[in-house]
Structure formats: C-alpha cells, structure tokens
TIMI-2910 file (N, C-alpha, C, CB; in pm, 1 decimal, decimal comma, always signed):
<rs>
+----------+----------+----------+----------+----------+----------+----------+----------+----------+----------+----------+----------+------+
!      n_x !      n_y !      n_z !     ca_x !     ca_y !     ca_z !      c_x !      c_y !      c_z !     cb_x !     cb_y !     cb_z ! resn !
+----------+----------+----------+----------+----------+----------+----------+----------+----------+----------+----------+----------+------+
!  -6878,5 !  +2138,8 !  +6783,3 !  -6789,5 !  +2125,9 !  +6857,7 !  -6669,5 !  +2115,3 !  +6802,7 !  -6812,5 !  +2043,8 !  +6926,2 !  Met !
!  -6530,2 !  +2199,7 !  +6848,1 !  -6438,8 !  +2204,6 !  +6767,9 !  -6332,7 !  +2078,1 !  +6838,0 !  -6387,1 !  +2362,7 !  +6754,9 !  Asn !
!  -6299,5 !  +2017,3 !  +6767,7 !  -6220,6 !  +1911,2 !  +6873,5 !  -6059,1 !  +1906,3 !  +6806,3 !  -6307,8 !  +1723,3 !  +6872,3 !  Ile !
!  -5950,5 !  +1938,9 !  +6841,8 !  -5820,9 !  +1942,4 !  +6813,7 !  -5733,7 !  +1837,3 !  +6862,6 !  -5778,3 !  +2052,4 !  +6852,5 !  Gln !
!  -5669,6 !  +1720,3 !  +6787,9 !  -5604,5 !  +1633,5 !  +6801,3 !  -5451,8 !  +1612,6 !  +6808,9 !  -5647,9 !  +1586,5 !  +6735,5 !  Val !
!  -5363,9 !  +1667,6 !  +6884,6 !  -5214,2 !  +1676,9 !  +6842,4 !  -5161,5 !  +1575,3 !  +6860,2 !  -5133,5 !  +1765,5 !  +6900,4 !  Tyr !
!  -5113,6 !  +1473,1 !  +6770,3 !  -5060,9 !  +1342,3 !  +6777,3 !  -4911,7 !  +1378,8 !  +6743,6 !  -5135,8 !  +1231,9 !  +6674,7 !  Thr !
!  -4804,0 !  +1236,7 !  +6742,6 !  -4690,0 !  +1258,6 !  +6699,5 !  -4666,3 !  +1100,5 !  +6639,4 !  -4590,6 !  +1322,5 !  +6815,7 !  Ile !
!  -4601,8 !  +1125,4 !  +6539,8 !  -4567,0 !   +979,1 !  +6470,6 !  -4484,1 !   +861,5 !  +6572,4 !  -4457,8 !  +1013,6 !  +6329,4 !  Pro !
!  -4581,1 !   +713,2 !  +6491,7 !  -4549,5 !   +641,7 !  +6579,5 !  -4599,2 !   +584,8 !  +6737,0 !  -4468,2 !   +686,4 !  +6575,5 !  Gly !
!  -4729,5 !   +673,4 !  +6763,0 !  -4781,8 !   +690,6 !  +6918,9 !  -4919,1 !   +608,6 !  +6881,0 !  -4808,0 !   +880,9 !  +6989,1 !  Cys !
!  -4871,3 !   +507,8 !  +6969,3 !  -5003,8 !   +380,4 !  +6947,3 !  -5135,4 !   +436,0 !  +7035,9 !  -4949,3 !   +192,7 !  +7027,4 !  Thr !
!  -5107,1 !   +516,0 !  +7129,4 !  -5240,3 !   +584,2 !  +7218,0 !  -5299,9 !   +667,9 !  +7123,9 !  -5203,1 !   +681,5 !  +7360,5 !  Tyr !
!  -5220,1 !   +781,9 !  +7019,6 !  -5259,0 !   +867,2 !  +6916,6 !  -5373,6 !   +792,1 !  +6835,7 !  -5133,8 !   +905,8 !  +6827,9 !  Cys !
!  -5358,4 !   +731,6 !  +6761,4 !  -5396,0 !   +562,6 !  +6699,6 !  -5530,0 !   +522,2 !  +6759,6 !  -5271,3 !   +427,0 !  +6755,2 !  Val !
!  -5548,0 !   +507,4 !  +6854,0 !  -5634,6 !   +409,0 !  +6948,2 !  -5744,5 !   +570,0 !  +7013,4 !  -5498,7 !   +293,4 !  +7110,7 !  Lys !
!  -5674,2 !   +701,0 !  +7004,1 !  -5802,8 !   +762,3 !  +7031,6 !  -5876,9 !   +832,0 !  +6888,0 !  -5773,4 !   +878,8 !  +7150,7 !  Leu !
!  -5759,9 !   +836,1 !  +6792,7 !  -5830,5 !   +860,5 !  +6648,4 !  -5940,3 !   +749,3 !  +6609,9 !  -5712,5 !   +858,1 !  +6525,9 !  Lys !
!  -5940,6 !   +594,8 !  +6624,3 !  -5991,8 !   +474,6 !  +6643,2 !  -6132,3 !   +511,1 !  +6714,5 !  -5890,9 !   +380,9 !  +6724,8 !  Arg !
!  -6156,4 !   +560,1 !  +6832,5 !  -6269,2 !   +620,2 !  +6935,4 !  -6344,2 !   +741,0 !  +6863,2 !  -6194,9 !   +681,6 !  +7086,1 !  Leu !
!  -6252,4 !   +788,9 !  +6825,6 !  -6340,6 !   +916,6 !  +6768,3 !  -6419,4 !   +890,8 !  +6613,1 !  -6224,0 !  +1056,5 !  +6747,8 !  Leu !
!  -6359,6 !   +803,0 !  +6560,0 !  -6403,4 !   +782,3 !  +6428,2 !  -6515,5 !   +667,2 !  +6474,7 !  -6273,5 !   +734,8 !  +6312,2 !  Asp !
!  -6492,5 !   +586,6 !  +6538,9 !  -6598,1 !   +470,0 !  +6586,2 !  -6731,9 !   +548,2 !  +6601,1 !  -6554,1 !   +389,2 !  +6744,0 !  Arg !
!  -6722,6 !   +650,0 !  +6683,4 !  -6879,7 !   +711,2 !  +6711,0 !  -6862,2 !   +898,4 !  +6632,6 !  -6920,2 !   +713,7 !  +6946,8 !  Asp !
!  -6803,7 !   +818,5 !  +6506,6 !  -6799,5 !   +975,6 !  +6405,0 !  -6840,1 !  +1100,9 !  +6479,0 !  -6917,1 !   +974,9 !  +6267,0 !  Asn !
!  -6720,5 !  +1116,4 !  +6537,9 !  -6679,3 !  +1291,0 !  +6572,0 !  -6555,5 !  +1301,7 !  +6485,8 !  -6633,0 !  +1339,0 !  +6761,4 !  Ile !
!  -6637,3 !  +1424,9 !  +6424,5 !  -6511,7 !  +1522,2 !  +6390,0 !  -6381,4 !  +1549,2 !  +6441,5 !  -6545,4 !  +1626,8 !  +6396,9 !  Ala !
!  -6309,8 !  +1561,4 !  +6398,9 !  -6168,0 !  +1634,1 !  +6464,0 !  -6065,9 !  +1658,2 !  +6385,1 !  -6100,1 !  +1558,3 !  +6567,1 !  Tyr !
!  -6009,2 !  +1753,6 !  +6402,8 !  -5875,4 !  +1815,6 !  +6324,3 !  -5754,3 !  +1742,8 !  +6389,3 !  -5855,1 !  +1996,2 !  +6345,1 !  Ile !
!  -5680,9 !  +1681,4 !  +6334,7 !  -5559,9 !  +1616,5 !  +6385,1 !  -5441,8 !  +1717,5 !  +6310,4 !  -5553,6 !  +1437,7 !  +6338,3 !  Gln !
!  -5334,9 !  +1732,1 !  +6393,9 !  -5212,0 !  +1811,3 !  +6386,7 !  -5124,3 !  +1756,9 !  +6416,4 !  -5201,1 !  +1910,5 !  +6446,0 !  Thr !
!  -5037,3 !  +1720,5 !  +6328,8 !  -4867,7 !  +1590,1 !  +6375,1 !  -4795,3 !  +1733,5 !  +6449,5 !  -4715,2 !  +1492,4 !  +6164,4 !  Val !
!  -4778,7 !  +1699,8 !  +6522,0 !  -4655,4 !  +1779,8 !  +6603,5 !  -4514,1 !  +1706,5 !  +6597,4 !  -4693,8 !  +1793,4 !  +6771,5 !  Val !
!  -4437,5 !  +1799,9 !  +6508,1 !  -4275,2 !  +1800,7 !  +6489,2 !  -4198,8 !  +1824,3 !  +6593,7 !  -4227,4 !  +1895,6 !  +6400,0 !  Asp !
!  -4224,5 !  +1932,0 !  +6682,7 !  -4134,8 !  +2002,6 !  +6793,2 !  -4198,6 !  +2001,1 !  +6931,7 !  -4107,4 !  +2157,1 !  +6755,6 !  Asp !
!  -4200,9 !  +1866,3 !  +6995,6 !  -4252,3 !  +1873,5 !  +7105,0 !  -4235,7 !  +1932,7 !  +7203,3 !  -4256,8 !  +1805,5 !  +7132,4 !  Thr !
!  -4104,2 !  +1986,7 !  +7234,1 !  -4077,4 !  +2046,7 !  +7320,3 !  -4113,6 !  +2215,2 !  +7305,2 !  -3952,7 !  +2005,6 !  +7338,4 !  Val !
!  -4119,7 !  +2247,9 !  +7203,4 !  -4212,2 !  +2373,5 !  +7186,6 !  -4331,3 !  +2359,9 !  +7211,3 !  -4217,1 !  +2427,3 !  +7069,1 !  Ser !
!  -4393,3 !  +2271,0 !  +7183,1 !  -4559,2 !  +2252,1 !  +7165,2 !  -4578,8 !  +2256,5 !  +7357,8 !  -4622,0 !  +2050,8 !  +7057,3 !  Phe !
!  -4489,9 !  +2168,0 !  +7407,1 !  -4500,0 !  +2136,8 !  +7580,5 !  -4494,3 !  +2266,2 !  +7602,6 !  -4374,0 !  +2042,1 !  +7673,5 !  Lys !
!  -4432,9 !  +2401,2 !  +7596,5 !  -4396,1 !  +2527,2 !  +7637,9 !  -4487,1 !  +2580,5 !  +7613,1 !  -4294,8 !  +2586,7 !  +7596,6 !  Leu !
!  -4555,9 !  +2548,0 !  +7482,4 !  -4688,2 !  +2620,2 !  +7448,9 !  -4811,6 !  +2574,2 !  +7547,3 !  -4729,0 !  +2586,1 !  +7289,4 !  Gln !
!  -4823,1 !  +2442,7 !  +7544,2 !  -4941,6 !  +2374,1 !  +7626,9 !  -4907,5 !  +2305,3 !  +7746,9 !  -5012,6 !  +2273,0 !  +7547,7 !  His !
!  -4825,0 !  +2366,9 !  +7890,9 !  -4790,9 !  +2337,7 !  +7989,3 !  -4848,8 !  +2203,7 !  +8014,5 !  -4812,8 !  +2431,8 !  +8068,1 !  Pro !
!  -4983,8 !  +2171,5 !  +7999,9 !  -5095,9 !  +2057,3 !  +8083,3 !  -5047,3 !  +1956,8 !  +7963,9 !  -5314,1 !  +2101,0 !  +8097,2 !  Lys !
!  -4979,6 !  +1931,9 !  +7885,7 !  -4955,3 !  +1825,2 !  +7780,6 !  -4830,4 !  +1777,1 !  +7867,5 !  -4925,5 !  +1879,4 !  +7603,0 !  Cys !
!  -4841,8 !  +1642,9 !  +7899,6 !  -4751,6 !  +1547,5 !  +7970,4 !  -4693,1 !  +1445,7 !  +7857,2 !  -4837,0 !  +1464,8 !  +8092,8 !  Ser !
!  -4788,4 !  +1396,1 !  +7744,8 !  -4783,7 !  +1317,8 !  +7655,2 !  -4827,4 !  +1342,2 !  +7549,8 !  -4818,0 !  +1234,5 !  +7680,5 !  Gly !
!  -4863,2 !  +1239,9 !  +7435,3 !  -4981,3 !  +1277,1 !  +7304,0 !  -5037,6 !  +1139,9 !  +7333,7 !  -4919,5 !  +1308,8 !  +7106,7 !  Phe !
!  -5148,2 !  +1121,9 !  +7281,0 !  -5224,2 !  +1205,0 !  +7175,2 !  -5232,8 !  +1379,6 !  +7286,2 !  -5424,1 !  +1103,4 !  +7128,3 !  Pro !
!  -5257,5 !  +1478,9 !  +7259,4 !  -5298,3 !  +1588,9 !  +7329,3 !  -5438,5 !  +1631,9 !  +7267,4 !  -5188,4 !  +1700,0 !  +7322,8 !  Phe !
!  -5544,3 !  +1682,0 !  +7365,0 !  -5683,3 !  +1711,8 !  +7268,7 !  -5711,6 !  +1836,5 !  +7357,7 !  -5832,4 !  +1573,5 !  +7262,1 !  Thr !
!  -5749,8 !  +1942,4 !  +7213,9 !  -5809,5 !  +2052,8 !  +7326,6 !  -5969,2 !  +2080,7 !  +7236,1 !  -5680,6 !  +2236,8 !  +7346,6 !  Val !
!  -6072,4 !  +2079,4 !  +7329,6 !  -6177,5 !  +2117,3 !  +7286,3 !  -6284,2 !  +2197,2 !  +7307,8 !  -6204,4 !  +2055,7 !  +7275,5 !  Ile !
!  -6309,2 !  +2270,9 !  +7210,1 !  -6366,4 !  +2406,6 !  +7217,0 !  -6283,4 !  +2523,0 !  +7268,6 !  -6480,0 !  +2400,2 !  +7297,5 !  Asp !
!  -6165,0 !  +2484,1 !  +7256,8 !  -6049,1 !  +2568,8 !  +7332,1 !  -6027,7 !  +2539,3 !  +7462,8 !  -6072,3 !  +2711,8 !  +7334,8 !  Gly !
!  -6073,1 !  +2448,5 !  +7502,3 !  -6022,1 !  +2413,4 !  +7649,7 !  -5912,6 !  +2289,8 !  +7644,4 !  -6159,6 !  +2364,7 !  +7750,5 !  Glu !
!  -5822,6 !  +2305,4 !  +7686,6 !  -5709,5 !  +2186,5 !  +7695,6 !  -5762,0 !  +2096,3 !  +7787,4 !  -5558,0 !  +2231,0 !  +7746,9 !  Glu !
!  -5752,1 !  +1951,6 !  +7719,6 !  -5837,8 !  +1841,9 !  +7802,8 !  -5734,0 !  +1727,5 !  +7848,4 !  -5969,0 !  +1768,4 !  +7702,0 !  Ile !
!  -5649,6 !  +1705,0 !  +7754,9 !  -5538,7 !  +1617,9 !  +7773,4 !  -5516,8 !  +1495,0 !  +7704,8 !  -5535,6 !  +1588,3 !  +7889,3 !  Gly !
!  -5449,4 !  +1377,8 !  +7758,7 !  -5427,4 !  +1291,4 !  +7687,4 !  -5576,4 !  +1191,1 !  +7663,5 !  -5304,7 !  +1231,6 !  +7747,6 !  Gly !
!  -5534,8 !  +1070,2 !  +7636,3 !  -5630,6 !   +987,6 !  +7592,9 !  -5739,8 !   +969,5 !  +7688,1 !  -5575,5 !   +869,7 !  +7559,2 !  Ile !
!  -5688,9 !   +935,6 !  +7814,4 !  -5788,7 !   +923,8 !  +7931,8 !  -5852,7 !   +997,6 !  +7948,1 !  -5759,1 !   +911,5 !  +8036,9 !  Met !
!  -5823,2 !  +1107,5 !  +7947,4 !  -5907,2 !  +1259,3 !  +7963,4 !  -5992,3 !  +1279,8 !  +7886,5 !  -5838,9 !  +1380,1 !  +7948,9 !  Asp !
!  -5951,4 !  +1250,0 !  +7768,9 !  -6079,2 !  +1309,3 !  +7639,4 !  -6135,2 !  +1180,8 !  +7661,5 !  -6032,1 !  +1353,8 !  +7438,9 !  Thr !
!  -6142,9 !  +1059,1 !  +7668,3 !  -6251,3 !   +930,2 !  +7699,9 !  -6352,6 !   +981,2 !  +7787,2 !  -6183,2 !   +792,9 !  +7778,8 !  Ala !
!  -6281,5 !  +1018,9 !  +7926,8 !  -6364,0 !  +1050,6 !  +8018,0 !  -6458,2 !  +1158,0 !  +7986,9 !  -6297,2 !  +1075,6 !  +8120,8 !  Lys !
!  -6354,7 !  +1265,8 !  +7921,2 !  -6460,4 !  +1398,8 !  +7921,0 !  -6561,7 !  +1340,2 !  +7823,5 !  -6390,1 !  +1565,9 !  +7859,1 !  Phe !
!  -6548,0 !  +1276,2 !  +7693,0 !  -6650,0 !  +1256,2 !  +7595,6 !  -6745,9 !  +1128,2 !  +7629,7 !  -6579,6 !  +1239,4 !  +7456,9 !  Leu !
!  -6733,0 !  +1066,5 !  +7712,8 !  -6832,6 !   +972,1 !  +7784,5 !  -6923,0 !  +1039,6 !  +7897,5 !  -6749,9 !   +854,2 !  +7853,1 !  Leu !
!  -6855,4 !  +1170,7 !  +7986,6 !  -6923,9 !  +1229,6 !  +8042,6 !  -7032,7 !  +1305,8 !  +7992,6 !  -6862,0 !  +1277,4 !  +8094,5 !  Asp !
!  -6997,2 !  +1396,0 !  +7856,6 !  -7079,3 !  +1439,4 !  +7758,4 !  -7164,2 !  +1372,4 !  +7689,5 !  -7024,3 !  +1484,7 !  +7686,2 !  Lys !
!  -7176,0 !  +1212,2 !  +7682,3 !  -7251,0 !  +1154,2 !  +7585,3 !  -7231,6 !  +1135,1 !  +7463,0 !  -7334,6 !  +1195,9 !  +7581,5 !  Gly !
!  -7100,0 !  +1161,0 !  +7452,6 !  -7065,1 !  +1201,0 !  +7313,8 !  -7032,2 !  +1044,7 !  +7249,9 !  -6921,8 !  +1321,9 !  +7309,0 !  Leu !
!  -6967,9 !   +931,1 !  +7336,3 !  -6898,2 !   +804,2 !  +7326,0 !  -7023,3 !   +723,7 !  +7422,3 !  -6715,0 !   +807,3 !  +7393,2 !  Val !
!  -6991,8 !   +583,5 !  +7393,5 !  -7064,3 !   +477,3 !  +7461,6 !  -6927,5 !   +380,2 !  +7494,8 !  -7197,4 !   +401,1 !  +7356,6 !  Lys !
!  -6924,8 !   +333,7 !  +7595,2 !  -6893,3 !   +209,8 !  +7668,4 !  -6870,5 !   +123,9 !  +7554,4 !  -7006,5 !   +155,2 !  +7770,8 !  Arg !
!  -6755,5 !    +41,6 !  +7521,8 !  -6754,8 !    -85,8 !  +7481,6 !  -6784,6 !   -190,1 !  +7542,2 !  -6668,6 !   -108,6 !  +7448,6 !  Arg !
!  -6855,1 !   -276,1 !  +7550,7 !  -6854,5 !   -395,0 !  +7651,0 !  -6719,7 !   -527,5 !  +7586,1 !  -7049,5 !   -470,0 !  +7650,1 !  Lys !
+----------+----------+----------+----------+----------+----------+----------+----------+----------+----------+----------+----------+------+
</rs>
C-alpha cells in the first residue's frame, strides 16, 4: 500500500495523523507542502491539511483517513 501524506509546517492535525500511522506501524511518505494554493489547485478535494492519498486515491483529511484505515482494518480504535 502506497500512502502519501501531505503536511504543512506547524499543523497539529498533521502531527496527530503521523502519530496514528506510526502507532500502528503503517509506512507512509510525508511531503511538506510549501505552496498550498498551487497544491489545492492540483488536488481540488483538498480542503485542509493533512491530506492523504492512498494508492493514487485521494482520501482527504485526518478524519477521512482514520475512517478509511479503520474500515480496512489497518488501525484499531483506542479506548
């Protein structure tokens, strides 16, 4: 599975998503986005950061990514 996580500096949600992936030992590639305007023009589904693309499919932000990973059984809920 190819997971690409796009982040911006100082983003607390970006840190939380990376912690989730790290906690469950899920490999990912992080790209720090410098020009968010250009990025959002290339990825119209992106409304904020982090933004995740899995196997070429644009998943979305932290909540969409967490739901996708839960539905696929790749992460477990924390109690």
